[in-house]
C-alpha positions in Angstrom: 0.0 0.0 0.0 2.8 2.4 0.9 4.5 4.4 -1.9 7.8 6.2 -1.5 5.9 9.4 -1.1 3.6 8.1 1.7 6.6 6.6 3.5 8.5 9.9 3.3 5.5 12.0 4.3 4.6 9.8 7.3 8.2 9.6 8.6 8.6 13.4 8.1 5.5 14.0 10.2 6.8 11.7 12.9 10.3 13.4 12.9 8.7 16.8 13.2 6.4 15.7 16.0 9.3 14.3 18.0 11.5 17.4 17.4 8.7 19.7 18.5 8.1 17.6 21.6 11.8 17.5 22.6 12.9 21.0 21.6 9.8 23.1 22.1 7.0 21.6 24.2 9.3 19.9 26.7 12.6 21.7 26.3 12.8 22.1 30.1 12.3 19.0 32.2 9.2 19.1 34.3 6.7 16.8 36.0 3.9 15.8 33.6 0.5 16.4 35.3 -2.7 14.5 34.7 -4.3 17.3 32.7 -1.3 17.6 30.3 -1.1 13.8 30.0 -4.8 13.5 29.2 -4.6 16.2 26.6 -1.6 14.6 24.9 -3.1 11.1 25.0 -6.4 12.3 23.5 -4.5 14.2 20.8 -2.5 11.1 19.7 -5.5 8.9 19.7 -7.3 11.5 17.5 -4.4 11.7 15.1 -4.4 7.9 14.8 -8.1 7.8 14.2 -7.8 10.4 11.5 -5.0 8.5 9.9 -7.2 5.3 9.9 -10.0 7.3 8.3 -7.6 8.5 5.7 -6.7 4.9 5.0 -10.4 4.1 4.7 -11.0 7.0 2.3 -8.0 6.4 0.0 -7.5 2.6 0.1 -10.8 1.0 1.3 -12.3 -0.8 4.1 -10.0 -3.8 4.4 -6.7 -1.9 4.9 -8.5 0.4 7.3 -9.7 -2.5 9.4 -6.2 -4.0 9.3 -4.8 -0.7 10.6 -7.2 -0.3 13.4 -6.8 -4.0 14.5 -3.0 -3.7 14.4 -3.2 -0.4 16.3 -5.4 -1.9 19.0 -3.1 -4.9 19.5 0.0 -2.6 19.7 -1.8 -0.2 22.1 -2.9 -2.9 24.4 0.5 -4.5 24.6 2.0 -1.1 25.1 -0.3 -0.4 28.1 0.8 -3.8 29.6 4.5 -2.8 29.3 3.9 0.6 31.0 4.1 -1.4 34.2 7.7 -2.4 33.3 8.6 1.3 32.8 7.1 2.0 36.2 9.2 -0.7 37.8 12.4 0.6 36.1 11.8 4.2 37.2 11.1 3.1 40.7 14.1 0.8 40.8 16.5 3.6 39.7 14.7 6.4 41.7 14.2 8.5 38.5 12.7 11.9 39.3 9.3 12.6 37.9 10.5 15.6 35.9 13.0 13.4 34.0 10.7 10.5 33.1 9.2 12.2 30.1 12.6 12.9 28.6 13.6 9.3 29.1 10.5 8.0 27.4 10.9 10.5 24.5 14.5 9.5 23.7 13.5 5.9 24.2 10.8 6.4 21.6 13.2 7.8 19.1 15.4 4.7 19.4 12.4 2.5 19.3 11.2 3.9 16.0 14.5 3.0 14.3 14.6 -0.5 15.8 11.0 -1.2 14.9 11.5 0.0 11.3 14.4 -2.4 10.9 12.5 -5.3 12.5 9.4 -4.7 10.3 11.5 -4.4 7.1 13.3 -7.6 8.0 10.1 -9.4 8.8 8.4 -8.3 5.6 11.3 -9.6 3.5 11.4 -12.9 5.3 7.7 -13.5 4.9 7.8 -12.6 1.2 10.6 -15.0 0.4 10.0 -17.8 3.0 6.3 -18.6 3.6 7.2 -21.0 6.3 8.3 -18.1 8.5 4.6 -17.4 9.2 4.2 -20.7 11.0 7.3 -20.0 13.0 6.1 -16.5 14.0 2.6 -18.0 14.7 4.1 -20.6 17.1 6.2 -17.9 18.8 3.2 -15.7 19.4 1.3 -18.6 20.9 4.3 -19.3 23.1 4.4 -15.6 24.1 0.7 -15.7 25.0 1.1 -18.8 27.2 4.2 -17.3 28.8 2.3 -14.1 29.6 -0.1 -16.1 31.8 2.7 -17.3 34.0 5.1 -14.3 34.0 5.1 -12.4 37.3 6.0 -8.8 36.6 6.0 -8.0 40.3 9.2 -10.0 40.6 11.0 -8.0 37.8 14.3 -6.5 38.9 15.8 -4.5 36.0 18.9 -3.6 38.1 19.8 -7.3 38.2 19.5 -7.9 34.4 22.6 -9.0 32.5 22.5 -5.9 30.2 22.6 -3.6 33.1 25.5 -5.4 34.7 27.4 -5.5 31.4 26.9 -1.8 30.8 27.9 -1.0 34.4 31.1 -3.0 34.1 32.2 -1.8 30.7 31.3 1.9 30.9 32.6 4.7 33.1 29.4 5.5 35.1 29.1 8.4 37.5 27.7 7.7 40.9 24.9 10.3 40.8 22.4 11.9 38.4 23.4 15.1 36.7 20.0 16.6 35.8 18.8 15.4 32.4 22.2 14.7 31.0 23.1 11.2 29.8 26.9 11.9 29.7 29.1 14.3 31.7 32.7 15.3 31.4 34.8 15.1 34.6 38.6 15.7 34.8 38.8 15.4 31.0 37.0 12.1 30.8 33.5 11.3 29.7 31.2 9.4 32.1 27.8 7.9 31.5 25.3 9.0 34.1 22.8 6.6 35.7 20.2 8.2 33.5 21.9 6.7 30.5 21.7 3.2 32.0 18.0 3.8 32.7 17.5 4.8 29.0 19.3 1.6 28.0 16.8 -0.4 30.1 13.9 1.4 28.5 15.2 0.6 25.0 15.7 -3.0 25.9 12.1 -3.2 27.3 10.7 -1.8 24.1 12.6 -4.4 22.0 11.0 -7.1 24.1 7.6 -5.5 23.4 8.3 -5.3 19.7 9.3 -9.0 19.5 5.8 -9.8 20.6 3.7 -7.1 18.9 5.3 -6.8 15.4 4.7 -10.5 14.6 1.2 -10.2 16.0 0.4 -7.4 13.6 1.8 -9.4 10.7 -0.8 -12.0 11.7 -3.4 -9.4 10.7 -1.8 -7.9 7.6 1.2 -8.5 5.3 1.4 -4.8 4.3 4.6 -3.4 5.9 3.2 0.1 5.7 0.1 -0.8 7.8 2.3 -2.8 10.2 4.7 0.2 10.6 2.2 3.0 10.9 -0.1 1.1 13.4 3.0 0.4 15.5 4.4 3.9 15.4 1.1 5.7 16.0 0.3 3.4 19.0 3.7 3.9 20.7 3.8 7.7 20.0 1.1 8.1 22.6 2.8 5.8 25.0 4.6 8.5 26.9 1.5 10.5 27.7 -0.4 7.4 28.5 2.3 6.4 31.0 1.7 9.6 33.0 -2.1 9.2 32.6 -2.2 5.6 33.9 0.9 5.4 36.2 -1.3 5.6 39.3 -3.7 2.9 38.2 -1.8 0.6 35.8 -1.2 -2.0 38.6 -5.0 -2.2 39.0 -5.5 -3.7 35.5 -4.9 -7.1 36.9 -6.7 -9.0 34.2 -5.0 -7.3 31.3 -2.3 -10.0 31.0 -4.9 -12.7 30.7 -6.7 -10.8 28.0 -3.5 -10.1 26.1 -2.6 -13.8 26.4 -5.9 -14.8 24.8 -5.3 -12.3 22.0 -1.8 -13.5 21.3 -2.9 -17.1 21.2 -5.7 -16.3 18.9 -3.5 -14.3 16.5 -0.8 -17.0 16.6 -3.3 -19.7 15.9 -4.8 -17.7 13.1 -1.3 -17.4 11.5 -0.7 -21.2 11.8 -4.1 -22.2 10.5 -4.5 -19.6 7.8 -3.7 -22.1 5.1 -6.8 -24.1 6.0 -9.1 -21.6 7.7 -9.4 -17.9 6.6 -10.6 -15.6 9.4 -11.9 -12.2 8.1 -10.2 -9.1 9.5 -13.6 -7.9 10.8 -13.8 -11.1 13.0 -10.2 -10.5 14.1 -11.0 -6.9 15.1 -14.1 -8.1 17.0 -12.2 -10.8 18.9 -9.3 -8.5 19.8 -11.6 -5.6 20.9 -14.0 -7.9 22.7 -11.4 -9.8 24.7 -9.6 -6.6 25.7 -12.9 -5.0 26.7 -13.8 -8.0 28.9 -10.3 -7.9 30.5 -10.7 -4.2 31.3 -14.2 -4.6 32.7 -13.1 -7.6 34.8 -10.2 -5.5 36.2 -12.6 -2.8 37.2 -15.5 -4.9 38.6 -13.5 -7.8 40.2 -11.2 -6.8 43.1 -7.6 -8.1 42.9 -6.6 -10.9 45.3 -4.7 -9.5 48.2 -1.2 -10.9 48.6 0.1 -11.7 52.0 
């Protein structure tokens, strides 16, 4: 679906949006309040909806439904991973005013990595049809794993990548405002903030490993996969500050996402024998996530001793 012009225009818009956010709207580090976060979240959802309507107008119903389904999957998986960002920031005692800057720079790196992963995935699927079955099996595994993965026991400061970076980089012992590197006695040192940024990037890679194959289970169009991923994560920063206080209360979200991933993975594996329309896929994904959210609100979480 994407032409060189649409690819260029979309990426130019994204680059301008990020530059404005970093250099104009949030040039000075400050704590993001609920009102600002709500306004930004609504704005990005509105932009995504308008983009989807543009796809509907210019390319038809099927690509538009594929975009909205992919966007919904990516957005839901992003919300689930907000908990990991919360754990990382708490573990490293990151000030509230610095968290937006971390997420913004993390997003810039994520866009590059996702672009590479999507291009590689599209090439593999085009030349090796059996890759779909491998991806489908992996997504089913990811869904089952999600049911048994305890995020409460996550300790990012004990991860191998953090230990490796700490041992092979000169790291200062304290934060230096919003700087990732500082110069001291003629030598450059990474600040703890850089290590936190590294952890945010690694977390996004783990998210992309699950979400990108899942969207390929909905559509084979790289432009739809890319745009749905990018627009979903662009609002992730604002949504973090909007949901940071309640994200741990969505205790049935993992179960809902697990069902969605198993469904998408099974769809990819069985596509040769059973074709599931994209309208059905959208209904299943939306319905399961809605049930998970309602259950989280209506059913109290079990108290742990």
